[in-house]
C-alpha positions in Angstrom: 0.0 0.0 0.0 1.2 3.5 -0.8 0.5 6.6 1.2 1.5 10.2 0.7 2.7 13.1 2.9 0.2 15.4 1.4 1.6 18.5 3.2 4.9 18.0 1.3 3.1 17.5 -2.0 1.0 20.6 -1.5 4.1 22.7 -0.5 5.8 21.8 -3.8 2.6 21.9 -5.9 2.9 18.2 -6.8 -0.1 16.0 -7.3 -0.6 12.4 -6.3 -1.1 11.6 -10.0 2.3 13.2 -10.9 4.0 11.2 -8.1 2.4 8.0 -9.4 3.5 8.8 -13.0 7.1 9.0 -11.8 6.9 5.9 -9.6 5.5 3.9 -12.5 7.5 5.5 -15.3 9.5 3.3 -17.6 12.2 5.9 -17.9 12.4 6.7 -14.2 15.5 5.8 -12.2 15.8 5.1 -8.4 18.7 5.8 -6.1 19.3 4.2 -2.7 19.2 6.9 0.1 20.1 4.4 2.8 18.0 4.0 6.0 15.8 6.5 7.7 16.3 7.5 11.4 13.8 4.7 12.2 15.8 2.1 10.3 13.6 1.8 7.1 15.0 1.8 3.6 14.6 4.9 1.6 14.7 5.4 -2.2 14.6 8.5 -4.4 12.9 8.1 -7.8 13.6 10.6 -10.5 11.6 10.8 -13.7 9.1 12.6 -15.9 5.4 13.1 -15.5 3.2 12.7 -18.5 3.2 16.5 -18.9 7.1 16.5 -19.0 7.7 17.8 -15.5 10.8 16.1 -13.9 10.3 15.2 -10.3 12.4 13.7 -7.5 10.2 11.5 -5.3 11.4 10.1 -2.0 9.8 6.9 -0.8 10.3 5.1 2.6 9.7 1.4 2.7 7.9 0.2 5.9 7.2 -3.5 5.7 4.8 -3.9 2.7 3.9 -0.2 2.8 5.5 2.7 0.9 5.3 6.3 2.1 6.0 9.1 -0.2 7.7 11.6 2.2 9.1 14.0 -0.4 8.2 15.2 -3.9 9.3 18.3 -5.8 10.8 19.4 -9.1 14.1 17.6 -9.5 17.1 19.5 -8.2 20.5 19.8 -9.8 21.9 16.7 -8.0 19.1 14.4 -9.2 19.0 16.0 -12.7 22.7 15.0 -13.0 22.0 11.5 -11.7 19.2 11.1 -14.2 21.3 12.3 -17.1 24.2 10.1 -16.2 21.9 7.0 -15.9 20.5 7.8 -19.4 24.0 8.0 -20.8 24.9 4.6 -19.4 21.8 3.0 -21.1 
């Protein structure tokens, strides 16, 4: 099951639909962020929405659940990671 920190999405004017498009995107990449302070694995997905907006989407894995804790326009660090991944493929 997936849930969303809606306050973060609202702050960055990102919709749940846009997050889902990045998480399910065939061109999206993911990066291991290590563990959260509570010991759960965290991943950062980077990819495009259907409208062409590039987002970075942080997901924390808690058992069988996924919590989107962060979503915003992709910053320079993740734009670079995405570009480098595309060059390797």
